[in-house]
VEXZAVEX-464312 format. One record per residue (C-alpha): y, z, x; residue in three letters. Coordinates in Angstrom, 2 decimals. Each point is the difference from the previous one (the first is absolute). Example, Ala and Ser with C-alpha at 12.3 -4.5 7.8 and 13.67 -1.06 7.14 Angstrom:
# VEXZAVEX-464312
yy;zz;xx;base
-4.50;7.80;12.30;Ala
3.44;-0.66;1.37;Ser
This chain:
# VEXZAVEX-464312
yy;zz;xx;base
-65.44;61.06;7.18;Met
-0.22;-3.51;-0.02;Asn
0.99;-1.64;3.05;Lys
0.11;-3.58;-1.05;Lys
2.21;0.59;-2.74;Met
3.82;-1.42;0.49;Leu
2.89;1.51;-1.00;Ala
1.31;-1.87;-3.58;Ala
2.06;-2.81;0.29;Gly
-1.38;-0.78;3.69;Ser
-2.02;-2.30;1.61;Arg
-1.84;-1.32;3.38;Asp
0.82;-3.40;1.23;Gln
-2.90;-1.56;2.31;Tyr
-1.27;-3.42;1.27;Gly
1.41;-3.41;-0.51;Glu
2.35;1.63;-2.49;Thr
1.67;2.15;2.33;Leu
-0.29;-2.84;2.33;Lys
2.41;-2.05;-2.25;Glu
1.94;2.97;-0.56;Lys
0.82;0.02;4.11;Gln
0.54;-3.25;0.18;Glu
2.53;0.03;-2.43;Ile
1.85;2.95;1.78;Glu
-0.35;-1.50;3.09;Gln
1.67;-3.20;-0.94;Thr
2.56;2.14;-1.36;Ile
0.76;1.86;3.16;Ile
0.23;-3.51;2.19;Asn
2.46;-1.31;-2.29;Val
2.48;2.83;-0.18;Leu
-0.55;0.41;3.66;Asn
0.70;-3.06;0.84;Asn
3.20;-0.23;-2.52;Gln
1.48;2.91;2.15;Gly
-0.92;3.03;-2.51;Tyr
-0.53;3.30;1.37;Ile
-2.71;1.90;-1.24;Pro
0.21;3.22;-0.86;Val
-2.71;2.38;-1.27;Ser
0.91;3.30;-1.72;Thr
-2.85;2.38;-1.01;Pro
-2.21;0.10;-2.96;Leu
0.85;3.77;-0.67;Ile
3.82;0.94;-0.30;Glu
2.17;2.54;-1.64;Gln
0.44;0.28;-3.40;Glu
3.90;-0.16;-0.19;Ser
-0.62;-3.64;1.36;Val
-1.12;-1.05;-3.04;Phe
2.38;2.00;-2.25;Asp
0.80;-2.86;-2.39;Gln
-3.41;-0.43;-0.91;Tyr
-1.50;1.84;-3.18;Gln
-2.43;3.15;1.33;Glu
-2.96;-1.85;-2.35;Lys
0.22;-3.42;2.07;Lys
-0.88;1.45;3.66;Val
-2.98;2.33;1.52;Phe
1.61;3.41;1.11;His
-1.52;1.60;3.04;Leu
0.61;3.26;2.05;Phe
-0.01;0.28;3.62;Asp
-1.19;3.02;1.64;His
3.23;1.89;-0.08;Met
0.14;-0.49;-4.17;Gly
2.67;-2.81;0.72;Glu
0.13;-2.74;-3.13;Lys
-1.34;-3.51;1.37;Leu
-1.12;-3.08;-1.60;Val
-1.65;-2.84;0.43;Leu
2.30;-3.21;-0.02;Arg
0.36;-2.03;-3.01;Pro
2.37;-2.07;1.82;Asp
0.91;-1.20;3.59;Leu
3.99;-0.84;-0.81;Thr
0.91;3.56;-0.29;Leu
-2.31;1.18;3.07;Pro
2.06;-2.55;1.88;Ile
3.55;0.97;-0.80;Ala
-1.20;3.58;1.10;Arg
-1.19;-1.39;3.10;Phe
3.39;-2.14;0.37;Leu
2.34;3.26;-0.83;Ala
-1.93;2.13;2.67;Ala
0.49;-2.60;2.60;Asn
3.33;-1.19;-0.93;Gln
-1.34;-3.53;0.62;Thr
2.61;-2.08;-2.98;Thr
3.00;-0.84;2.20;Ser
-0.63;-3.49;0.00;Thr
-2.45;-2.18;-2.19;Val
-3.77;1.09;0.88;Thr
-2.95;-2.29;-1.16;Arg
-3.07;2.41;-0.27;Leu
-3.47;-0.58;-1.61;Tyr
-2.40;2.11;-1.08;Tyr
-4.13;-0.17;-0.85;Leu
-1.56;2.74;-1.90;Gly
-1.53;1.46;-3.00;Asp
1.75;2.21;-2.84;Val
-1.48;2.12;-2.50;Phe
0.54;0.25;-3.78;His
-1.21;2.68;-2.37;Gln
-2.00;-1.82;-2.67;Ile
-1.59;1.06;-3.07;Val
-2.95;2.09;-0.08;Asn
-3.18;-2.46;-0.56;Leu
2.59;-3.32;-0.71;Ser
-2.04;-1.85;2.96;Gly
2.58;-0.53;2.04;Asp
0.66;0.32;3.73;Tyr
2.46;2.64;1.04;Asn
0.28;-1.66;4.05;Gln
1.76;-3.48;0.41;Glu
1.19;-1.72;3.28;Thr
3.58;-1.58;0.17;Gln
1.86;-1.69;2.63;Ala
3.43;-0.36;-0.13;Gly
3.04;-0.69;1.79;Ile
3.65;2.08;-0.14;Glu
3.30;-1.64;1.04;Ile
2.00;2.60;0.75;Ile
3.98;-0.41;0.32;Gly
0.44;-3.71;-1.57;Glu
2.50;0.50;-2.70;Gln
0.02;-4.04;-0.79;Ser
-2.40;-1.89;-2.40;Phe
-1.50;-1.26;2.91;Glu
-2.56;3.04;0.26;Ala
-1.35;-1.09;-3.52;Glu
-0.42;-3.57;0.92;Ile
-1.69;1.22;3.09;Glu
-2.27;2.42;-1.58;Ala
-1.08;-2.72;-3.11;Leu
-0.34;-2.60;2.69;Glu
-2.45;2.26;2.07;Thr
-2.30;0.92;-3.13;Met
-0.04;-3.36;-1.01;Leu
-0.91;-1.38;3.25;Ala
-2.87;2.86;0.44;Phe
-1.11;-1.33;-4.01;Ala
-0.13;-3.35;1.47;Gln
-1.88;0.63;3.25;Arg
-2.68;1.96;-1.98;Phe
-0.35;-2.87;-2.68;Gly
1.02;1.83;-2.81;Ile
1.35;-3.29;-2.24;Val
1.61;1.71;-3.51;Asp
2.62;2.26;1.29;Val
2.56;0.33;-2.30;Gln
3.38;1.88;1.03;Val
1.44;2.42;-2.17;Val
3.60;1.27;0.45;Leu
1.53;3.14;-1.48;Ser
2.68;2.15;0.91;Asp
-0.12;3.93;-0.05;Ala
3.66;0.09;-1.72;Arg
0.04;-2.61;-2.44;Leu
-1.19;1.98;-3.08;Ile
2.78;2.56;0.96;Asp
2.75;-2.73;0.59;Leu
-1.04;-1.45;-3.71;Ile
0.19;3.21;-1.74;Leu
3.15;0.61;1.40;Glu
1.93;-2.49;-2.28;Gln
-1.34;2.38;-2.64;Phe
2.03;2.92;-1.53;Asp
-3.40;2.51;0.45;Leu
-0.39;3.33;0.52;Asp
-2.49;1.01;2.29;Asp
-3.22;1.00;-2.08;Gln
0.32;-3.62;-1.49;Ile
0.64;-1.72;3.15;Arg
-2.62;1.83;1.68;Ser
-2.57;-0.40;-2.97;Glu
0.62;-3.90;0.09;Met
-0.45;-0.59;3.17;Lys
-3.13;1.58;-0.08;Gln
-1.25;-1.96;-2.88;Ala
1.14;-3.03;1.87;Ile
-2.03;0.97;3.24;Glu
-3.16;0.65;-2.11;Glu
0.71;-3.20;-1.90;Lys
-0.25;2.17;-3.11;Asn
1.01;-2.33;-2.54;Ile
-0.34;2.35;-2.88;Ser
2.34;2.73;1.15;Arg
2.31;-2.40;1.42;Phe
0.98;-1.57;-3.25;Glu
-0.07;3.45;-1.62;Gln
2.96;0.71;2.91;Leu
1.31;-3.50;-0.23;Lys
0.98;0.55;-3.44;Thr
2.61;3.03;1.07;Gln
2.17;-2.56;2.25;Ile
2.55;-1.67;-2.25;Pro
-0.11;-3.79;0.88;Asp
-2.88;-0.28;2.33;Phe
-0.03;-3.45;2.05;Pro
-2.68;-2.33;-1.46;Ala
-0.97;-1.29;3.51;Glu
-1.36;3.56;0.61;Leu
-1.82;0.34;-3.41;Ala
-3.67;0.35;1.16;Asp
1.32;1.50;3.42;Trp
-3.33;1.90;0.97;Pro
-1.51;-3.51;0.37;Leu
2.93;-1.81;1.43;Ala
-2.08;-0.85;3.32;Phe
-1.38;-3.68;1.05;Gly
1.70;-2.94;-2.49;Glu
1.21;2.63;-2.30;Asn
1.62;1.73;2.96;Gly
1.33;-3.24;1.52;Glu
1.69;-1.02;-3.25;Ser
1.82;3.24;-0.69;Ala
0.86;0.46;3.75;Met
2.57;-2.85;-0.72;Glu
1.86;1.15;-2.59;Lys
0.26;3.59;1.91;Leu
1.95;-1.34;3.18;Arg
2.80;0.78;-2.25;Arg
0.03;3.28;1.44;Ile
1.47;0.19;3.96;Pro
-2.28;2.25;1.14;Ala
-3.02;-1.89;-1.55;Val
0.64;-3.39;0.93;Lys
0.25;1.56;3.82;Glu
-3.33;1.17;-0.16;Ile
-1.10;-3.25;-1.58;Met
1.67;-2.50;2.34;Asp
-2.22;1.91;2.52;Asp
-2.90;-0.62;-2.37;Trp
0.86;-3.74;0.54;Val
0.48;-0.06;3.90;Arg
-3.63;1.30;-0.21;Leu
-1.45;-2.34;-2.47;Ala
1.88;-2.96;1.72;Asp
-1.55;1.32;3.47;Tyr
-3.39;0.07;-1.76;Thr
0.01;-3.60;-1.66;His
1.20;-1.42;3.90;Arg
-2.98;1.68;1.91;His
-2.61;0.93;-2.23;Tyr
0.16;-2.84;-2.99;Pro
-3.15;1.10;-1.22;Asp
0.77;3.65;-0.99;Val
2.00;0.74;-3.42;Ala
2.67;2.61;0.06;Val
1.31;1.80;-2.80;Thr
1.78;2.63;-1.34;Val
-0.37;3.76;-1.93;Asp
2.82;1.29;-1.31;Leu
-1.92;3.29;-1.51;Ala
-1.82;1.12;2.89;Ala
-0.18;3.72;1.37;Val
0.55;0.54;3.53;Ser
-3.46;0.09;1.61;Pro
1.55;2.67;2.15;Gln
2.86;2.50;-0.67;Pro
1.75;-0.38;3.39;Tyr
0.81;-3.97;-0.45;Tyr
3.77;-0.78;-0.72;Thr
-0.34;-3.72;-0.41;Gly
-1.50;-3.23;-0.17;Thr
-4.09;0.32;-0.53;Ile
-2.63;-2.58;0.86;Ile
-3.42;-0.09;-0.82;Arg
-2.52;-2.60;0.37;Gly
-2.79;-0.25;-3.05;Phe
-3.04;-1.59;0.24;Val
-0.68;-1.40;-3.66;Pro
-3.53;-0.90;0.33;Ser
-1.06;3.50;1.78;Leu
2.40;1.89;-2.35;Gly
1.30;2.23;2.44;Asp
3.24;0.01;2.71;Tyr
-0.30;-1.81;3.60;Leu
3.10;2.09;1.17;Phe
3.12;1.54;-1.06;Ser
3.04;1.98;1.51;Gly
3.86;0.10;-0.55;Gly
3.23;1.02;1.65;Arg
0.27;3.84;0.43;Tyr
3.63;0.47;1.43;Asp
0.69;3.90;-0.47;Arg
-3.45;1.27;1.51;Leu
1.30;-0.07;3.55;Leu
2.78;1.42;1.59;Ser
1.60;-0.03;3.49;Lys
0.78;3.67;1.97;Ala
3.73;-0.34;-1.83;Asp
-1.29;-0.51;-3.36;Gln
-0.02;-3.61;-0.40;Glu
-2.14;-1.73;-1.93;Thr
-2.28;-2.53;1.69;Val
-0.97;-3.13;-2.32;Pro
-3.66;-1.21;-0.05;Ala
-2.26;-1.91;-0.97;Met
-3.73;0.20;-0.54;Gly
-3.56;-1.79;-1.09;Met
-3.58;1.10;-0.37;Ala
-2.78;-2.32;-0.03;Leu
-3.45;1.07;-1.80;Lys
-2.70;-0.45;2.29;Val
-2.49;0.45;-2.56;Glu
1.26;-2.58;-2.28;Thr
-0.15;-2.44;2.78;Val
-3.53;0.94;0.67;Leu
-0.73;-0.63;-3.96;Ala
1.18;-3.16;0.43;Asp
-1.63;-1.30;3.07;Arg
-3.60;1.07;-1.50;Gln
0.37;-1.45;-3.60;Arg
-1.24;-3.47;-0.94;Asp
2.93;-1.65;-0.67;Leu
-1.91;-3.31;-1.13;Ser
-1.66;2.34;-3.13;Ser
3.64;1.01;-1.30;Leu
0.82;-1.45;-3.44;Ser
3.45;-1.66;-0.37;Ala
-0.03;2.27;-3.64;Gln
-1.95;3.09;0.52;Asp
0.29;1.43;-3.19;Pro
2.17;3.16;-0.97;Ile
-2.31;2.72;-0.52;Val
0.98;2.49;-2.92;Val
-1.79;3.33;0.30;Val
0.12;1.21;-3.81;Leu
-1.18;3.81;-1.29;Ala
-2.90;-0.76;-2.24;Lys
-0.07;0.86;-3.67;Gly
3.58;0.59;-2.23;Arg
2.30;-1.13;2.68;Val
-2.04;-3.38;0.63;Glu
0.23;-0.15;-3.75;Gln
3.93;0.60;-0.61;Asp
0.77;-1.90;2.88;Val
-1.79;-3.30;-0.33;Arg
2.37;-1.37;-3.22;Pro
3.05;0.86;2.36;Leu
-1.75;-1.84;3.25;Leu
-0.52;-3.03;-2.24;Lys
3.37;-0.10;-1.36;Lys
1.70;-0.09;3.40;Ala
-2.66;-3.34;0.54;Gly
-3.01;1.64;1.73;Val
-2.84;-1.15;-1.25;Asp
-2.49;3.00;-0.93;Thr
-2.75;-2.13;-2.08;Ser
-2.50;1.17;2.80;Gln
0.71;3.86;-1.19;Leu
-0.72;-1.04;-3.84;Asp
-3.96;0.56;0.15;Asn
-0.39;1.88;3.23;Pro
-3.65;1.61;-0.81;Ala
-0.71;1.39;3.17;Arg
1.75;-1.86;2.83;Lys
2.62;1.65;2.03;Leu
1.78;-3.12;1.79;Val
1.30;-2.92;-1.94;Phe
1.62;-2.99;1.23;Asp
2.41;-2.19;-1.91;Thr
-1.55;-3.63;-0.98;Ala
3.54;-0.97;2.55;Asp
-0.73;2.23;2.99;Asn
3.37;1.34;-0.41;Arg
-1.16;3.74;-0.72;Tyr
-2.84;2.15;0.50;Arg
-0.74;3.05;-2.34;Phe
-1.64;3.00;1.47;Ile
-0.87;3.07;-2.31;Leu
-0.34;3.53;1.60;Val
0.73;3.25;-1.23;Lys
3.23;1.52;-0.22;Ala
0.19;2.19;3.40;Asn
-1.46;-3.13;1.65;Asp
2.79;-2.40;-1.08;Val
2.57;1.24;2.86;Val
-2.74;-0.05;2.34;Lys
-1.05;-3.59;-0.15;Tyr
3.85;-0.77;0.06;Leu
0.96;1.67;3.33;Asp
-2.96;-1.26;1.60;Gln
0.84;-3.58;-0.64;Gly
-2.87;-0.64;-2.06;Ile
2.32;-0.81;-3.14;Gly
3.53;-0.68;-0.35;Asp
0.97;0.87;-2.89;Val
-1.02;3.52;-1.75;Gly
0.22;0.69;-3.83;Ile
-0.61;4.01;-0.61;Val
1.43;2.86;-1.91;Gly
2.97;2.08;1.70;Ser
-2.22;3.02;-0.34;Asp
-2.67;-1.38;2.43;Thr
3.34;-0.99;2.33;Ile
1.85;2.87;0.02;Ala
-3.22;1.81;2.01;Glu
-0.38;-2.59;2.64;Gln
1.59;-0.60;3.20;Glu
2.19;-3.15;-0.80;Gln
-0.02;-3.05;2.16;Asn
1.18;-2.30;-2.45;His
2.75;-1.22;-2.02;Tyr
0.18;1.36;-3.58;Asp
1.54;-3.27;-1.31;Val
-0.09;0.98;-3.71;Leu
-0.65;2.13;-3.06;Asp
-1.88;-2.24;-2.83;Leu
0.73;2.11;-2.49;Gln
-4.15;0.32;-1.40;Thr
-2.15;2.69;0.37;Gly
2.93;2.34;-0.93;Lys
-0.57;3.84;0.61;Ala
1.84;3.09;1.57;Glu
-0.64;2.86;2.39;Phe
0.87;3.54;-2.29;Val
-0.09;3.47;1.28;Leu
-2.37;1.49;-2.62;Ala
-1.41;3.67;-0.70;Ala
-1.07;2.40;-2.76;Cys
3.02;0.64;-2.37;Glu
0.24;3.71;1.07;Asp
0.52;-1.28;3.87;Phe
3.39;1.61;1.30;Glu
0.32;-1.22;3.52;Pro
3.23;2.21;1.00;Glu
-2.82;2.83;-0.26;Lys
-2.66;-1.25;2.63;Ile
1.39;0.47;3.46;Ser
-2.27;-2.99;1.27;Arg
-1.15;-2.40;-2.57;Leu
-3.78;-1.50;0.12;Arg
0.22;-3.84;-0.92;Ile
-3.04;-1.76;-0.95;Ala
0.32;-4.28;0.47;Thr
-1.80;-3.05;1.41;Lys
3.65;-0.79;1.56;Tyr
0.43;2.61;2.80;Pro
2.63;-2.38;1.77;Lys
1.77;-0.57;-3.02;Leu
0.21;3.77;-1.42;Ala
0.87;1.24;3.71;Ser
2.97;-2.62;0.04;Gln
0.95;0.98;-3.71;Tyr
-0.11;3.69;0.69;Phe
1.77;-0.49;3.51;His
3.19;-1.63;-1.98;Asp
-0.26;3.14;-2.19;Gln
0.28;2.38;2.82;Gly
-3.06;1.79;-0.79;Glu
-3.05;1.11;1.93;Asp
-3.55;-0.68;-1.47;Val
-3.43;0.08;0.47;Glu
-1.28;-3.55;-0.97;Leu
-3.91;0.16;-1.23;Ile
-1.40;-3.97;0.25;Lys
-2.21;-0.54;-3.14;Leu
-2.18;-3.33;-0.21;Glu
-1.44;0.95;-2.95;Gly
1.92;0.58;-3.79;Ser
3.29;2.25;1.44;Val
0.65;1.12;-3.93;Glu
-2.77;2.75;1.19;Leu
2.37;1.54;2.39;Gly
2.32;2.41;-1.88;Pro
-2.61;0.47;-2.78;Ile
-3.22;1.28;2.63;Thr
3.32;2.29;2.10;Gly
-0.63;-2.24;2.54;Leu
3.84;-1.49;0.06;Ala
2.89;0.99;-1.73;Asp
1.27;-3.24;-0.55;Ala
-1.19;-3.69;0.43;Ile
2.00;-3.17;1.01;Ile
-2.04;-2.85;-1.47;Asp
0.65;-3.43;-1.88;Ile
0.13;-0.16;-3.27;Thr
0.44;-3.35;-2.69;Gln
-0.11;1.65;-3.48;Thr
0.07;3.97;0.86;Gly
-3.40;0.14;-2.27;Arg
-1.88;1.28;2.61;Thr
2.47;2.63;0.78;Leu
0.47;1.38;-3.62;Val
-3.93;-0.06;-0.71;Glu
-0.35;2.38;3.54;Asn
2.88;1.72;-1.68;His
2.53;-0.56;2.86;Leu
3.51;-0.85;-0.42;Gln
2.38;-2.33;2.57;Ile
2.47;2.60;1.88;Phe
1.81;-3.12;1.81;Asp
-0.53;-4.02;0.76;Arg
-0.55;-0.71;3.36;Val
0.47;-3.75;0.12;Gly
-0.98;-3.16;-1.27;Pro
-3.46;-1.89;0.23;Val
-1.17;-3.84;-0.51;Ala
-1.24;-2.65;1.95;Thr
1.42;-1.64;2.67;His
0.14;-3.11;2.16;Phe
-0.45;0.59;3.67;Leu
0.26;-2.41;2.91;Val
-1.29;-0.06;3.60;Arg
3.03;-0.02;2.41;Lys
-1.31;-2.91;1.92;Gly
-0.91;-2.07;-2.93;Ser
3.31;0.14;-1.38;Leu
1.23;-2.28;2.88;Leu
-3.86;-2.07;0.18;Gln
0.95;-1.06;-3.83;Tyr
3.10;0.50;-0.52;Gln
0.72;-2.93;-2.30;Asp
-3.25;0.81;-2.34;Glu
0.51;3.33;-0.23;Leu
3.85;0.54;-0.42;Thr
-0.39;-2.48;-2.83;Thr
-2.34;2.21;-1.44;Val
1.94;3.02;0.50;Ile
2.91;-1.31;-1.63;Lys
-2.02;-1.39;-2.97;Arg
-2.12;3.45;-0.57;Leu
4.11;2.00;0.24;Ala
1.63;-2.39;-2.73;Asn
-3.22;0.77;-1.94;Leu
-0.08;3.93;0.29;Val
4.16;-0.08;-0.10;Ala
1.62;1.67;-3.16;Pro
0.48;-2.76;-2.43;Lys
3.71;-0.32;0.09;Glu
-0.61;-0.04;3.98;Glu
-2.64;-2.85;0.10;Val
1.89;-2.97;2.25;Lys
-0.13;-3.36;-1.43;Glu
């Protein structure tokens, strides 16, 4: 046993870095104590039922000595809600604050940390919009105190997308798919769904990209919807307050934002630091989470500050920051890179440095607007989600097998192929009690058979999957084919078409805000280039 090894995703903290973090934490404690907030501390381990709103895979599960299901807390608001319900302290306005660690499941071998320190406030029992103003003021004051100079406030609302979609006569399935496409910034899927809605409003033609200046432009035209106008009037109040008290802080909106927490019911406020490509604080209103003894719900507003982001900002050399850091595009080497280069060029991206790559792997454009990194397909998402890249371009077959912590924005319509279920021509699945399926894509195959309601045994292969049925290792395969020639040569037939494969344009979530003007322009141009000819916009 190696006693020096840490658990995956964990880290030791030591010396000057830990001292800096302790100083940050002590400053937060002193400020909130002086402002009259009441400290509250909840245990690291909670009953699983406290977090029943979370997807199971997003939390660490434990068992106590009695076999009770427990979790390491991924969130601090829900434990405080549990504390308040148990202690019935919600009869008047209560201002609480916390400082503690939360734990998130991470992708194996991703290099991420699963432990994060948060400091936050909860304003309980305040129905008026003064709670939102107070929460934002508290966070901006901390940003100012810690010398974070480039905070951008992003406003959204948990109700907004639903309120706008209610204006259209849609069945529940289309409504749900449309909302998902908007929140995931999936332009390709959004365009497909949009054609099913007659007289779709022009101001929402690029709804998944309706943030920043695009969002502010669309916002004014949506104020005709009474419920939406009420939300946007509140946004104007927050913007006016910020401009008066923090004139250097930019305020913008996101009309396509997904709610960061499932229990939010109204205004969502996030503080983004463009130079770090990360959020400093986030929070929102949650008016249905708490209730009194008589079951009457209690209004509440909470905001959390990421201590590690404060620390990261303090430890960097601001003088070395470039005003024009390049947008980093991580490209899958080989056919993907060759196929998308003409598209990128037509969309206004200088790709000339890629014309004669020789043995180089990193290329900067002459104007320093873009940097290209060529990597193996399986590494594209890792570079993207670790913050090294801003844009990733890779096949959807690769994406299907990896965890997604980015936006899958656009199907570029290159590298087209399809996933198929194939087997020898005498394949009779109904006569086999449990199919053995050979594949390079176990995640996709598992989902396919789950949707079919079939229980199968998956066999992960790295080499020629076609050998599976031929040698008797498997009954059938799920694999990619373009022409079907390899299947025919190995005497295999297609029994079902599982789904399309093509090259996709991915964007890291922080980068879409950090480089919003440049990236939204490129995305719109690419969308027009790959759209069916009759749908090309003038």
